[in-house]
KEKE-3310 file (N, C-alpha, C; in steps of 0.2 Angstrom, whole numbers, plus 5000, padded with zeros to 4 digits):
npx = (6097:6084:6085:6098:6110:6121:6121:6115:6124:6136:6131:6130:6143:6149:6142:6146:6160:6160:6152:6147:6144:6150:6160:6161:6155:6163:6174:6171:6170:6182:6193:6191:6193:6204:6221:6221:6208:6193:6181:6164:6153:6137:6125:6132:6132:6138:6150:6156:6160:6168:6179:6185:6188:6194:6209:6213:6212:6213:6204:6190:6174:6162:6146:6131:6115:6114:6121:6127:6131:6141:6150:6155:6162:6172:6178:6183:6191:6201:6207:6212:6221:6217:6217:6211:6198:6183:6170:6153:6140:6125:6110:6107:6100:6105:6119:6130:6144:6149:6157:6163:6166:6175:6170:6155:6147:6133:6126:6114:6107:6095:6079:6074:6085:6089:6078:6073:6071:6077:6088:6096:6099:6106:6117:6123:6126:6138:6147:6153:6165:6161:6146:6141:6128:6122:6109:6095:6089:6077:6074:6079:6074:6081:6076:6065:6060:6048:6039:6039:6042:6032:6032:6040:6055:6059:6065:6078:6072:6064:6073:6079:6068:6066:6078:6077:6066:6072:6080:6093:6109:6115:6124:6120:6123:6119:6118:6119:6120:6127:6122:6124:6121:6132:6131:6132:6125:6110:6099:6103:6102:6088:6085:6090:6083:6070:6070:6075:6066:6054:6047:6037:6043:6042:6040:6052:6061:6058:6061:6075:6080:6078:6086:6099:6116:6132:6146:6161:6160:6150:6136:6128:6117:6111:6108:6103:6102:6097:6106:6108:6121:6122:6129:6132:6133:6142:6144:6157:6174:6181)
npy = (5141:5133:5121:5110:5111:5110:5124:5131:5128:5134:5148:5150:5148:5159:5170:5169:5172:5185:5193:5200:5189:5173:5179:5189:5182:5171:5177:5180:5167:5161:5165:5157:5144:5130:5123:5109:5105:5096:5099:5099:5102:5104:5101:5107:5112:5119:5122:5134:5137:5126:5126:5138:5137:5125:5125:5129:5120:5103:5093:5092:5089:5088:5088:5083:5081:5080:5074:5081:5093:5089:5083:5094:5101:5091:5092:5105:5106:5097:5104:5114:5108:5103:5091:5087:5088:5079:5072:5068:5059:5061:5063:5074:5070:5058:5051:5040:5039:5050:5053:5062:5079:5094:5107:5113:5118:5125:5132:5141:5130:5118:5121:5113:5108:5117:5120:5109:5099:5086:5087:5097:5092:5081:5087:5092:5080:5076:5083:5095:5109:5122:5127:5134:5142:5148:5157:5161:5178:5191:5195:5210:5225:5226:5213:5207:5195:5189:5196:5190:5176:5161:5152:5155:5150:5143:5155:5164:5168:5157:5147:5153:5152:5139:5135:5143:5136:5124:5128:5132:5139:5154:5165:5178:5186:5199:5202:5213:5210:5210:5198:5196:5193:5189:5190:5186:5192:5201:5193:5181:5186:5188:5175:5170:5177:5173:5160:5160:5168:5163:5169:5174:5174:5186:5196:5193:5198:5212:5215:5212:5222:5233:5232:5228:5230:5237:5226:5218:5205:5206:5209:5214:5208:5215:5210:5212:5206:5200:5191:5179:5175:5162:5157:5143:5138:5124:5109:5105:5108:5124)
npz = (4971:4962:4955:4950:4937:4923:4918:4929:4939:4934:4934:4948:4953:4947:4952:4965:4964:4959:4967:4983:4991:4994:5001:5011:5022:5024:5028:5041:5047:5044:5053:5064:5062:5063:5059:5060:5059:5055:5044:5041:5028:5026:5014:5003:4990:4974:4979:4984:4997:5001:4992:4996:5009:5012:5009:5022:5032:5039:5034:5023:5022:5010:5009:5000:4993:4980:4966:4955:4959:4967:4959:4952:4963:4965:4953:4952:4964:4960:4950:4957:4965:4977:4988:5000:5001:5003:4995:4999:4995:5001:5010:5022:5038:5036:5035:5036:5034:5041:5055:5064:5067:5068:5065:5059:5044:5037:5024:5017:5014:5008:5013:5023:5030:5039:5047:5052:5067:5069:5061:5066:5079:5075:5070:5082:5088:5083:5090:5087:5088:5083:5076:5061:5054:5039:5035:5025:5022:5019:5002:4994:4984:4968:4966:4974:4981:4987:4980:4968:4968:4969:4979:4992:5000:5017:5029:5038:5050:5053:5056:5068:5076:5078:5085:5096:5102:5105:5115:5112:5113:5105:5094:5083:5068:5057:5039:5025:5009:4993:4981:4968:4950:4937:4919:4902:4891:4887:4884:4891:4904:4905:4904:4916:4926:4923:4927:4940:4947:4944:4933:4919:4902:4895:4906:4913:4903:4903:4916:4917:4907:4915:4926:4924:4924:4917:4916:4919:4914:4905:4908:4924:4936:4949:4966:4980:4997:5013:5025:5038:5049:5059:5074:5083:5100:5107:5116:5117:5122:5119)
capx = (6094:6079:6087:6105:6112:6128:6121:6114:6130:6140:6129:6131:6150:6151:6140:6151:6166:6160:6148:6150:6143:6150:6166:6161:6153:6169:6179:6169:6171:6189:6198:6189:6196:6211:6224:6220:6201:6189:6175:6158:6149:6130:6121:6138:6131:6143:6157:6159:6163:6173:6185:6188:6190:6198:6216:6215:6210:6215:6200:6184:6169:6157:6140:6126:6111:6114:6127:6129:6135:6147:6155:6158:6166:6178:6182:6186:6196:6206:6210:6216:6226:6215:6216:6208:6190:6180:6163:6149:6133:6120:6104:6107:6105:6107:6126:6134:6151:6151:6157:6165:6168:6176:6166:6150:6144:6127:6125:6109:6105:6088:6076:6073:6091:6090:6072:6071:6073:6081:6094:6100:6101:6111:6124:6126:6128:6145:6151:6158:6167:6156:6141:6139:6122:6121:6102:6093:6084:6073:6077:6077:6073:6075:6073:6059:6059:6041:6034:6039:6042:6025:6032:6046:6057:6060:6070:6082:6068:6062:6079:6080:6062:6068:6084:6074:6062:6077:6084:6100:6112:6118:6125:6118:6125:6115:6122:6115:6125:6125:6123:6121:6123:6135:6129:6135:6120:6103:6095:6105:6100:6081:6084:6092:6078:6064:6071:6076:6060:6047:6044:6036:6049:6041:6041:6059:6065:6057:6065:6082:6082:6077:6090:6105:6122:6138:6150:6167:6158:6145:6131:6127:6110:6112:6104:6105:6098:6099:6108:6110:6126:6121:6135:6129:6137:6141:6147:6164:6178:6183)
capy = (5138:5128:5115:5111:5108:5114:5131:5134:5128:5140:5154:5151:5149:5166:5175:5168:5175:5192:5197:5200:5183:5172:5181:5192:5178:5167:5181:5179:5160:5158:5166:5152:5138:5128:5120:5102:5104:5093:5103:5096:5107:5101:5105:5111:5115:5118:5122:5140:5137:5121:5128:5144:5135:5119:5126:5131:5115:5096:5089:5096:5085:5091:5083:5086:5075:5081:5072:5085:5098:5086:5082:5101:5101:5087:5095:5112:5104:5094:5109:5118:5104:5102:5084:5086:5088:5072:5073:5063:5059:5059:5067:5075:5068:5051:5051:5036:5040:5055:5051:5067:5085:5100:5113:5111:5123:5124:5138:5142:5123:5117:5124:5108:5106:5122:5121:5102:5097:5081:5089:5101:5088:5077:5091:5092:5073:5075:5087:5100:5115:5127:5126:5140:5142:5154:5157:5167:5183:5194:5198:5217:5227:5225:5206:5207:5188:5188:5198:5186:5169:5159:5148:5157:5145:5146:5161:5164:5168:5150:5143:5155:5150:5132:5135:5145:5130:5119:5131:5132:5146:5155:5172:5180:5192:5201:5205:5215:5209:5209:5192:5198:5188:5191:5186:5188:5195:5203:5186:5177:5190:5187:5168:5169:5180:5169:5154:5162:5172:5161:5174:5173:5176:5193:5200:5193:5203:5219:5216:5212:5228:5238:5232:5225:5235:5235:5222:5215:5199:5208:5213:5211:5209:5216:5206:5214:5203:5199:5185:5178:5170:5160:5153:5139:5135:5117:5107:5104:5114:5128)
capz = (4965:4962:4952:4948:4930:4921:4918:4935:4943:4932:4937:4955:4954:4944:4957:4971:4962:4957:4972:4990:4995:5001:5004:5018:5027:5025:5032:5048:5049:5043:5059:5070:5060:5065:5054:5060:5059:5050:5043:5038:5025:5024:5008:5001:4984:4970:4982:4985:5004:5001:4988:4999:5016:5012:5010:5029:5037:5037:5030:5022:5020:5007:5009:4997:4990:4972:4963:4950:4962:4970:4953:4951:4968:4964:4947:4954:4969:4957:4946:4962:4969:4984:4989:5006:5000:5002:4993:5002:4992:5006:5012:5029:5043:5034:5032:5040:5034:5045:5062:5068:5064:5072:5063:5054:5041:5033:5021:5012:5012:5007:5019:5028:5034:5045:5050:5055:5073:5069:5057:5070:5084:5072:5070:5089:5090:5081:5095:5084:5091:5081:5070:5057:5049:5035:5034:5020:5025:5014:4996:4993:4978:4963:4965:4977:4981:4989:4975:4962:4969:4971:4985:4995:5005:5024:5030:5044:5056:5055:5060:5075:5080:5080:5090:5103:5105:5108:5120:5110:5113:5098:5092:5076:5064:5051:5034:5019:5004:4986:4979:4961:4945:4931:4913:4896:4887:4890:4883:4897:4910:4905:4906:4923:4930:4922:4931:4947:4950:4942:4929:4912:4898:4894:4912:4914:4899:4906:4923:4915:4904:4920:4932:4922:4924:4914:4920:4916:4911:4901:4912:4931:4939:4957:4970:4987:5001:5019:5027:5045:5051:5066:5077:5089:5105:5108:5123:5117:5125:5114)
cpx = (6089:6081:6094:6106:6118:6127:6120:6120:6135:6138:6131:6138:6152:6148:6144:6158:6166:6156:6151:6148:6146:6156:6166:6158:6159:6174:6177:6171:6179:6194:6196:6190:6203:6214:6222:6212:6198:6182:6170:6154:6142:6127:6126:6137:6137:6150:6160:6163:6169:6179:6188:6191:6195:6206:6218:6214:6213:6211:6193:6179:6163:6151:6134:6122:6111:6121:6131:6134:6142:6152:6158:6163:6173:6182:6186:6192:6202:6210:6214:6221:6224:6213:6213:6201:6187:6173:6159:6142:6128:6115:6105:6100:6107:6114:6130:6141:6154:6151:6159:6166:6169:6172:6161:6147:6138:6125:6120:6107:6098:6085:6075:6079:6091:6084:6069:6074:6078:6088:6098:6103:6106:6118:6127:6128:6135:6149:6156:6160:6163:6152:6139:6133:6121:6113:6100:6088:6080:6077:6075:6077:6080:6072:6066:6056:6051:6037:6034:6038:6035:6026:6039:6048:6057:6066:6073:6078:6065:6067:6079:6074:6063:6073:6081:6069:6066:6081:6092:6103:6115:6119:6123:6120:6121:6119:6117:6120:6122:6127:6121:6124:6126:6132:6132:6131:6114:6099:6097:6102:6092:6080:6085:6086:6071:6064:6071:6070:6054:6043:6042:6041:6048:6042:6049:6063:6064:6061:6073:6084:6082:6083:6098:6110:6128:6142:6156:6165:6153:6140:6131:6120:6111:6106:6105:6100:6101:6101:6109:6115:6125:6126:6132:6135:6136:6145:6154:6168:6181:6191)
cpy = (5133:5122:5116:5107:5112:5121:5134:5134:5133:5146:5155:5152:5156:5171:5175:5172:5182:5196:5197:5194:5177:5175:5185:5188:5173:5171:5181:5172:5158:5159:5160:5145:5136:5123:5112:5101:5100:5097:5099:5102:5103:5105:5110:5114:5114:5119:5128:5141:5132:5123:5134:5142:5129:5120:5128:5126:5108:5092:5092:5091:5089:5087:5087:5080:5075:5079:5077:5091:5095:5085:5089:5102:5097:5090:5101:5110:5101:5099:5114:5115:5103:5095:5082:5087:5081:5074:5067:5064:5057:5064:5068:5074:5061:5050:5047:5036:5045:5054:5057:5073:5090:5106:5110:5118:5121:5131:5138:5135:5123:5118:5119:5106:5111:5123:5114:5101:5092:5083:5093:5097:5083:5081:5091:5085:5072:5079:5091:5106:5121:5124:5133:5138:5148:5154:5163:5172:5185:5196:5205:5219:5227:5218:5205:5199:5186:5191:5194:5178:5166:5155:5150:5152:5148:5151:5160:5164:5161:5146:5146:5153:5143:5132:5138:5139:5125:5122:5131:5139:5147:5163:5173:5186:5193:5204:5207:5215:5208:5202:5192:5192:5191:5187:5189:5193:5197:5197:5182:5180:5188:5179:5166:5171:5176:5163:5155:5164:5169:5166:5172:5176:5184:5198:5199:5197:5210:5220:5216:5219:5234:5238:5230:5231:5233:5231:5220:5208:5200:5212:5210:5213:5209:5213:5207:5210:5202:5192:5185:5173:5169:5155:5149:5137:5128:5115:5106:5110:5117:5128)
cpz = (4966:4960:4950:4941:4928:4921:4925:4940:4941:4934:4944:4957:4952:4949:4963:4970:4962:4962:4979:4994:4991:5005:5010:5024:5029:5029:5040:5051:5049:5050:5065:5068:5062:5059:5054:5060:5053:5050:5039:5035:5022:5019:5005:4994:4979:4973:4984:4992:5004:4998:4992:5006:5016:5013:5017:5034:5034:5032:5029:5019:5017:5005:5005:4994:4983:4970:4958:4953:4965:4965:4952:4957:4967:4958:4949:4959:4965:4953:4950:4966:4976:4985:4996:5006:4999:5000:4995:4999:4997:5007:5020:5033:5041:5031:5037:5040:5038:5052:5067:5064:5069:5071:5058:5051:5037:5030:5015:5009:5011:5014:5025:5033:5040:5049:5053:5062:5073:5066:5062:5076:5081:5071:5077:5091:5088:5086:5092:5089:5090:5076:5067:5053:5046:5032:5030:5024:5019:5008:4996:4986:4974:4963:4968:4977:4982:4984:4969:4963:4972:4978:4988:5000:5012:5024:5037:5051:5058:5058:5067:5079:5083:5085:5097:5106:5108:5113:5119:5110:5107:5098:5085:5074:5058:5046:5028:5014:4997:4983:4971:4956:4939:4925:4907:4892:4890:4889:4889:4903:4911:4907:4913:4927:4929:4927:4938:4951:4948:4938:4922:4908:4897:4900:4914:4909:4901:4912:4921:4912:4910:4925:4930:4921:4920:4918:4916:4912:4906:4904:4919:4933:4947:4961:4978:4992:5008:5021:5035:5046:5058:5068:5083:5094:5106:5114:5123:5119:5119:5114)
residu = (MET:LYS:SER:TRP:ASN:PRO:LYS:THR:ILE:ALA:TRP:TYR:MET:GLN:ALA:GLY:GLU:HIS:SER:GLN:TYR:PRO:GLY:GLU:ILE:ILE:ALA:GLN:ILE:LEU:PRO:ARG:LEU:ARG:ALA:GLY:ASP:THR:VAL:LEU:ASP:ILE:GLY:CYS:GLY:PRO:GLY:VAL:TYR:ALA:LEU:ALA:LEU:ALA:PRO:TYR:VAL:ALA:GLU:TYR:LEU:ALA:LEU:ASP:LYS:ASN:ARG:ASP:VAL:LEU:ASP:ASN:VAL:GLU:LYS:MET:ALA:ALA:SER:ARG:GLY:LEU:ASN:ASN:ILE:ASP:CYS:LEU:HIS:TYR:THR:TRP:PRO:HIS:ALA:PRO:ALA:VAL:ARG:GLU:ALA:ASP:VAL:ILE:ILE:CYS:ALA:LEU:GLY:SER:GLY:GLU:ILE:MET:THR:GLY:LYS:ASP:ASN:ILE:LEU:ALA:MET:PHE:SER:LEU:GLN:PRO:ARG:PHE:VAL:PHE:LEU:VAL:ALA:PRO:GLY:SER:TYR:LEU:PRO:PRO:PHE:GLY:TRP:ARG:GLN:HIS:ARG:ARG:ARG:PRO:GLY:PRO:GLU:GLY:ARG:ASP:THR:LEU:ALA:LEU:LEU:ASP:SER:LEU:ASN:VAL:LYS:TYR:ASP:VAL:GLN:THR:PHE:SER:LEU:ASP:PHE:GLY:GLN:PRO:VAL:GLY:THR:MET:ALA:GLU:ALA:ALA:GLU:PHE:LEU:ALA:GLN:PHE:LEU:ASP:LEU:PRO:PRO:SER:ARG:ALA:ARG:GLU:LEU:ALA:ALA:ALA:ILE:ALA:LEU:PRO:HIS:SER:GLN:GLY:LEU:TYR:LEU:PRO:ASN:ARG:ARG:ASN:PHE:LEU:LEU:ILE:THR:LEU:ASP:THR:PRO:ARG:GLU:LYS)
# end
């Protein structure tokens, strides 16, 4: 999302509940976690990873520069009885409260997190067992990210280029997943597309009418896109 507010947070959480993302990525990460782990989630957003993974670890540090998304994490954690999630209001890598982490996750964080040398090196300074970077790939039809967005953000290939320049060892898995958006009405579908794709209202209405499918929540806007799950090797003993 370009900006967070109650509506965009609700959209994101609904997409996470009803689409393939992040469930299929989480299924790859979960077997590598241990019950005693401290997990640091950098750029945690509204908490789709935190709420799914916290039940399986000792401590979950949800870090984000946006207070609104952290408020959502805290509210959702309380509603689910998850008392091991600590919300940290920092901009990475300036996070003095974070001194150690067994596992680090950064999933679709703002582009500078996964394309900045200092940010990657700061992750390694915590000596985690694993670092998981979930990097964005290309959007596929019908959304056509680069066709619509005027300023597309960094993609996974930018992260891989940085890691190569640092001589960092990594494994990479490529996923093509639907991260579609449930909406209640055609008007809401157009509103979502106008904001998400930087479209004028008239074009957003046309696109909504062309791609919206029936769904239990009302309508569904399919959004198939590519993701990279990058797993970094670290010096710590596995």
